[in-house]
C-alpha positions in Angstrom: 3.3 60.9 16.2 6.5 59.1 17.4 4.4 56.8 19.6 2.1 56.1 16.9 5.0 55.1 14.5 6.6 53.0 17.3 3.4 51.1 17.9 2.9 50.4 14.3 6.5 49.2 14.1 6.1 46.8 17.1 2.7 45.6 15.7 4.6 44.7 12.3 7.4 43.1 14.1 5.0 40.8 16.1 3.1 39.9 12.9 6.4 38.7 11.5 6.9 36.3 14.3 3.3 35.1 14.0 3.8 34.5 10.4 6.8 32.6 10.8 5.0 30.2 13.4 2.2 29.6 10.9 1.3 26.1 9.4 2.9 25.1 6.0 0.9 26.1 3.0 0.4 23.2 0.5 -1.2 24.4 -2.9 -2.3 22.2 -5.7 -1.8 24.3 -8.9 -4.1 24.1 -11.9 -1.3 22.2 -14.0 -1.4 19.5 -11.2 2.1 20.5 -9.8 2.2 21.3 -6.1 3.7 24.3 -4.3 5.0 23.9 -0.9 5.2 27.4 1.0 5.1 29.2 -2.4 7.7 27.1 -4.2 6.5 25.1 -7.1 7.9 21.7 -6.4 8.4 18.3 -7.9 8.1 16.2 -4.8 10.2 13.4 -4.0 9.4 12.0 -0.6 9.8 8.7 1.5 6.8 6.6 2.0 6.4 4.7 5.1 10.1 5.3 6.7 9.1 7.3 9.7 9.0 5.4 12.7 11.1 2.6 11.7 13.7 4.7 10.2 14.0 6.7 13.4 14.3 3.6 15.6 16.9 2.2 13.3 19.0 5.3 13.2 19.5 8.0 15.8 19.7 10.8 13.2 17.1 9.1 11.0 14.5 11.7 11.0 17.1 14.6 10.5 18.6 12.6 7.5 15.1 12.2 5.9 14.6 16.0 6.5 17.9 16.7 4.6 17.1 14.5 1.6 13.3 14.4 1.1 10.7 17.0 0.6 8.4 15.3 3.1 7.7 11.9 4.7 4.3 10.0 4.2 3.1 7.2 6.4 0.1 5.1 5.5 0.8 2.3 8.0 0.5 2.2 11.7 -0.3 5.8 12.2 -3.8 5.4 13.4 -4.0 1.6 13.0 -6.5 0.6 16.0 -6.2 4.1 17.4 -2.5 4.0 17.9 -1.1 7.5 16.9 2.5 6.4 16.7 3.5 9.5 14.8 3.0 11.6 17.7 6.1 10.0 19.3 8.2 11.5 16.6 6.2 14.7 15.8 8.4 16.9 17.9 11.4 15.6 16.1 9.6 16.2 12.7 9.0 19.8 13.7 12.6 20.3 14.9 14.2 18.8 12.1 11.8 20.8 9.7 10.6 17.6 8.1 7.0 17.9 6.6 4.7 14.9 7.4 1.7 13.5 6.3 -0.1 11.1 8.6 -3.0 8.4 8.3 -6.7 9.5 8.8 -8.5 6.2 9.4 -8.9 3.8 12.3 -9.2 0.1 11.7 -10.1 -2.8 14.0 -9.1 -5.6 14.3 -5.6 -5.3 12.9 -5.3 -6.2 10.2 -8.7 -6.9 8.8 -10.1 -8.4 5.6 -13.5 -6.7 5.9 -14.8 -3.2 5.8 -13.9 -2.3 9.3 -12.3 1.0 8.7 -14.4 3.8 10.0 -14.1 7.4 8.6 -13.2 10.3 10.9 -16.7 11.3 11.9 -17.5 7.9 13.4 -14.2 7.3 15.3 -14.3 7.0 19.1 -11.2 8.9 19.4 -10.5 12.5 18.2 -7.4 11.9 16.0 -6.4 15.5 15.0 -6.4 18.6 17.0 -6.2 22.3 15.6 -2.7 22.3 17.0 -1.8 19.3 14.8 -3.4 21.0 11.7 -1.5 24.3 12.4 1.8 22.7 13.0 4.6 24.4 10.9 5.8 21.1 9.2 2.3 19.4 8.8 1.8 18.4 5.3 -1.4 16.5 5.2 -3.5 13.4 5.5 -3.2 9.9 4.0 -5.9 7.2 3.7 -5.0 3.7 4.9 -2.5 2.3 2.4 -4.0 0.4 -0.5 -7.5 0.7 0.8 -9.4 -1.0 -1.8 -7.0 -3.9 -2.7 -7.1 -5.1 0.8 -10.8 -4.3 1.2 -10.0 -2.3 4.4 -12.3 0.4 3.4 -15.1 1.0 0.8 -16.0 4.0 -1.3 -18.4 5.5 1.0 -16.1 5.3 4.0 -13.2 7.0 2.0 -15.6 9.7 0.7 -16.8 10.3 4.2 -13.4 10.5 5.7 -12.4 12.9 2.9 -15.4 15.2 3.2 -14.8 15.4 7.1 -11.1 16.2 6.8 -11.8 18.8 4.1 -14.2 20.4 6.6 -12.0 20.3 9.5 -8.9 21.4 7.3 -9.3 22.7 3.8 -5.8 23.8 3.6 -3.9 20.5 3.5 -4.2 17.7 1.0 -5.7 14.3 1.6 -3.6 11.5 -0.3 -4.4 7.9 -1.3 -2.1 5.3 -2.3 -3.2 2.3 -4.4 -2.2 -1.0 -5.5 -3.7 -1.5 -9.0 -3.6 -5.3 -9.2 -7.2 -5.7 -10.0 -8.1 -2.3 -11.3 -10.0 -2.6 -14.6 -11.9 -0.4 -17.2 -15.0 -1.7 -15.9 -14.1 -1.1 -12.2 -11.7 1.7 -12.4 -11.4 2.4 -8.6 -8.3 4.4 -9.0 -10.0 6.9 -11.3 -13.0 7.1 -9.0 -10.6 7.8 -6.0 -10.5 11.4 -7.4 -13.8 11.8 -5.4 -12.0 11.3 -1.9 -8.4 12.4 -2.4 -6.5 15.4 -3.6 -3.4 13.6 -4.7 -3.6 10.0 -6.0 -0.4 7.6 -5.9 0.2 3.9 -6.7 2.8 1.4 -6.1 5.4 0.2 -8.5 7.4 -2.9 -7.2 8.7 -4.6 -10.3 12.0 -5.8 -9.1 10.8 -9.1 -7.8 11.1 -12.9 -8.5 7.6 -13.3 -9.8 8.2 -11.6 -13.3 10.0 -13.6 -16.0 13.3 -11.8 -15.9 14.7 -9.2 -13.4 16.4 -7.3 -16.2 13.1 -6.3 -17.8 11.8 -4.6 -14.8 11.3 -1.2 -16.5 8.9 -3.0 -18.9 7.1 -4.4 -15.9 6.7 -0.8 -14.7 4.7 -0.1 -17.5 2.7 -3.2 -17.2 1.6 -1.9 -13.7 0.9 1.4 -15.2 -1.4 -0.1 -17.8 -3.5 -1.6 -14.9 -3.6 1.7 -13.3 -4.8 3.5 -16.4 -7.3 1.0 -17.3 -9.2 1.4 -20.6 -6.6 3.5 -22.3 -6.5 6.3 -19.9 -3.4 8.4 -18.8 -2.5 10.9 -16.5 -4.2 13.4 -18.7 -7.7 11.9 -17.8 -7.1 13.0 -14.1 -7.7 16.4 -12.8 -5.5 15.9 -9.7 -1.8 15.3 -9.2 -0.7 11.5 -9.8 2.4 10.2 -8.1 4.4 6.9 -8.4 5.7 5.1 -5.3 8.6 2.8 -6.3 10.6 0.5 -4.4 13.9 1.4 -2.5 14.6 -1.5 -0.2 18.0 -2.2 0.9 17.4 -6.2 1.4 15.1 -8.7 -0.1 11.6 -8.4 1.2 8.9 -11.2 1.2 5.2 -10.0 0.7 2.2 -11.6 2.0 1.9 -14.1 -1.0 5.5 -15.2 -0.6 6.8 -13.1 -3.6 10.4 -11.9 -3.0 10.6 -8.1 -3.6 14.2 -8.1 -4.5 16.9 -5.6 -3.2 17.3 -2.5 -5.2 20.4 -0.7 -6.2 20.9 3.2 -6.8 20.8 2.8 -10.6 17.4 0.8 -10.6 15.9 3.4 -8.3 17.1 6.3 -10.5 15.8 4.7 -13.7 12.5 3.8 -12.3 12.2 7.5 -11.2 12.8 9.0 -14.5 10.7 6.3 -16.3 7.9 7.4 -14.2 8.2 10.9 -15.5 8.0 9.7 -19.1 4.7 8.1 -18.2 3.4 11.4 -16.7 3.7 11.1 -12.9 4.3 14.4 -11.4 5.7 13.2 -8.0 7.9 10.3 -6.8 7.9 8.3 -3.4 10.4 5.9 -2.3 8.8 3.0 -0.4 11.5 2.4 2.2 9.9 -0.8 3.5 9.1 -0.5 7.3 10.4 -3.1 9.7 7.0 -4.3 10.9 8.2 -7.3 12.9 5.2 -7.6 15.2 2.7 -7.6 12.2 4.8 -9.6 9.8 7.5 -11.8 11.8 10.0 -13.3 9.3 9.0 -11.0 6.3 10.1 -7.4 6.5 12.5 -7.0 9.3 15.3 -4.7 8.6 14.9 -4.3 5.0 14.8 -0.6 4.6 16.8 1.7 2.4 19.3 2.7 4.9 20.3 -1.0 5.5 22.4 -0.8 2.4 24.9 2.1 2.7 25.4 2.2 -1.1 21.7 2.4 -1.8 21.2 5.0 0.9 23.8 7.2 -0.6 22.6 6.7 -3.9 19.2 7.7 -2.9 20.6 11.0 -1.2 22.5 11.6 -4.5 19.3 11.2 -6.5 17.3 13.6 -4.3 20.1 16.2 -5.0 19.8 15.6 -8.7 16.2 15.9 -8.8 16.1 19.1 -6.8 18.7 20.6 -9.2 16.2 19.7 -11.9 13.1 20.9 -10.1 12.4 23.9 -12.4 12.5 21.6 -15.5 10.4 19.0 -14.0 7.5 21.4 -12.9 7.3 22.7 -16.6 4.2 21.4 -18.5 4.5 18.3 -20.7 4.5 19.0 -24.4 4.5 15.5 -25.3 5.6 12.0 -24.0 5.7 8.5 -25.2 5.3 5.2 -23.4 3.3 2.1 -24.1 0.0 4.0 -23.8 1.3 6.8 -25.9 3.5 5.2 -28.6 1.6 7.1 -31.3 2.7 10.6 -29.8 4.3 12.3 -32.7 5.8 15.3 -30.8 9.2 13.7 -30.8 10.0 11.0 -33.4 12.7 8.4 -32.2 13.7 5.9 -34.7 16.1 2.8 -34.7 15.9 -0.4 -36.4 15.9 -2.5 -33.3 13.5 -0.4 -31.5 10.9 -3.0 -30.3 11.2 -5.6 -27.5 8.8 -8.5 -27.0 8.4 -9.4 -23.3 6.9 -12.9 -22.4 3.3 -12.8 -21.3 3.0 -9.1 -21.8 3.4 -8.1 -25.4 5.7 -5.9 -27.5 7.1 -2.5 -26.1 9.4 0.2 -27.7 12.7 0.3 -25.9 12.8 4.1 -25.4 10.4 6.4 -23.6 10.4 10.1 -23.7 9.0 13.2 -22.0 9.3 16.7 -23.7 9.0 19.9 -21.8 9.4 23.5 -22.6 10.1 26.7 -20.9 8.2 29.3 -23.0 9.6 32.2 -21.2 13.2 31.5 -22.6 12.3 29.4 -25.6 14.3 26.4 -24.3 13.2 22.7 -24.6 13.8 19.9 -22.3 13.7 16.1 -23.5 14.2 13.3 -21.0 14.8 10.0 -22.8 15.0 6.7 -21.1 16.4 3.4 -22.5 14.4 0.5 -20.8 16.5 -2.1 -22.2 19.8 -3.6 -21.0 21.1 -3.6 -24.5 22.8 -0.3 -26.1 21.4 1.5 -29.1 23.7 3.3 -31.5 22.8 6.0 -33.9 19.3 6.7 -32.7 17.6 9.3 -34.7 15.6 12.0 -32.7 13.5 14.5 -34.4 11.7 17.3 -32.3 8.9 18.7 -34.3 8.5 22.3 -34.6 12.2 23.2 -34.2 14.0 25.2 -36.9 17.5 26.2 -37.7 20.7 25.2 -35.9 20.7 24.5 -32.3 22.4 22.5 -29.6 21.3 19.6 -27.3 23.3 19.7 -24.2 23.0 16.9 -21.5 22.2 17.8 -18.0 22.0 16.1 -14.7 24.6 15.0 -12.0 24.5 11.3 -11.8 24.5 10.0 -15.5 27.4 8.1 -16.8 28.6 6.8 -20.1 26.2 8.0 -22.7 24.1 9.7 -20.3 26.8 11.9 -18.7 26.3 15.4 -18.4 28.2 18.1 -20.2 27.9 16.6 -23.8 26.7 18.8 -26.7 25.2 17.7 -29.9 24.2 19.6 -33.0 20.6 19.9 -33.9 19.5 20.8 -37.3 15.9 21.7 -37.8 15.0 19.5 -34.6 16.9 16.5 -35.8 20.0 15.0 -34.1 21.6 11.6 -33.6 22.7 10.0 -30.5 23.7 6.6 -28.9 22.3 5.1 -25.7 23.9 2.7 -23.3 21.8 0.0 -21.8 19.5 1.6 -19.2 20.5 5.0 -20.0 18.8 8.3 -19.0 19.6 11.3 -21.3 18.4 14.8 -20.1 18.6 17.1 -23.0 18.5 21.0 -23.0 17.9 22.1 -26.5 18.3 25.9 -27.4 20.0 28.2 -29.9 22.8 28.7 -27.4 25.9 26.6 -27.4 26.1 27.2 -23.4 23.5 25.8 -21.1 21.1 28.6 -19.8 19.8 26.3 -17.1 20.6 27.6 -13.6 19.9 24.7 -11.2 20.3 27.1 -8.1 17.8 29.8 -9.1 15.0 30.2 -6.7 12.1 29.0 -8.9 8.6 30.1 -8.7 8.3 32.2 -5.5 4.9 34.0 -5.2 4.3 36.9 -2.9 3.8 34.5 -0.1 7.5 33.9 0.2 8.2 37.7 0.4 5.8 38.5 3.0 8.2 38.1 6.0 10.9 40.0 4.1 8.4 42.8 3.4 7.4 43.0 7.0 11.1 43.1 8.3 12.1 45.9 6.0 9.2 48.0 6.7 9.6 47.4 10.5 13.3 48.3 10.3 12.5 51.4 8.4 10.0 52.6 10.9 12.4 51.7 13.8 15.1 53.9 12.2 12.6 56.7 11.6 11.4 56.7 15.2 14.8 56.6 16.7 15.7 59.5 14.2 12.8 61.6 15.3 13.4 60.9 19.0 17.1 62.0 18.6 16.2 65.1 16.8 13.7 66.1 19.4 16.2 65.5 22.1 18.7 67.8 20.4 16.2 70.6 20.3 15.9 70.4 24.0 
């Protein structure tokens, strides 16, 4: 009996170590959020900053691991069959940085024709079972902006997707689009749900080709209108939809000569929260690779880390998003942006609410998204003033709320009117507040005068997270029992 218990204990202990070495588990939930190893997560990640970041900074990969949920590369990974991510794979694993890598080979580089082949037709075998099962492996990425640049057509992308899902059904396939010519008649972004588990798109609106830089948040919506062509929204999609926004530390010139202007921390933060009001449920920061060989004179050394102020601001933003994580993964009750200005869940009124943007039309200055934690009956309202001008005495009416309540401001980076720690009386869902230019207000609305939000609570942790703990506890109990019985038998002798 003693030996049987000892064998069981050893087997359980060994199973613990085998579990710890298992590949990461990425789950796409029915509400279009994702869970990473059992934790429901609002993802904030870096796009395209892997190899060049590591080359620019000795501790680059470790810093990314400390500040982002994962890194995703759609450039250079298998460009012409050159798996440059393998150079850093060991560092990714050592730093516990989840990574997603490109799953398509193209030749020549670059190409303006359909010369990208799906996985089954490649002359090299890009992924092994060891790659698939690596603990930090996150998933696969189609070549960046595949349809805009005509690197790949629909059938190739679909074939790649099918082959990848057959090889690995447990990790997502991601595609990132540029919606510059997306239309209701040819909505290739909507169709990409056929060959990707997660959709994302570029938002680079701080540039010299728009009429005024100060209206960049309105241009953010102009791009989103191209994405959600024909009056669509994220609600028409059955899969997660993420926004990739610019976070470059220096001016960057694109292929058409447009200058993608240097960003500052406030701009990156505003675009991040503005994206949430449109319904995007994940944010990528395009850090702008140094691609000197491919683009001499254009994108050298313009990454996020080249500006210490921006890099620190991005780190701080990551911390803020993580503290708000359990709010951001809650379902949207209502939201208002250009495509949803008739949403009446929250009525926000002011005499000077509208702004006309040259060439693009008239927009409301304020966007919002409303969320609710039904388990504790608390509402969370994120409001963004997209304009540089301040708005005083803005009336906000949240429908369905009755009685006396309190709106408390949350966050860690807000200043002025958006500073955390303010309290405002709410009567039957109605309250008044003022907004500085470019302000983000994050309200918690409840019947308690004290905030109930615990930013450090563990969040959604299904049984998956508890398996190692259970195994350890059972193993320890069995070991103690075995030792007790052995001692008892020895005493009898």
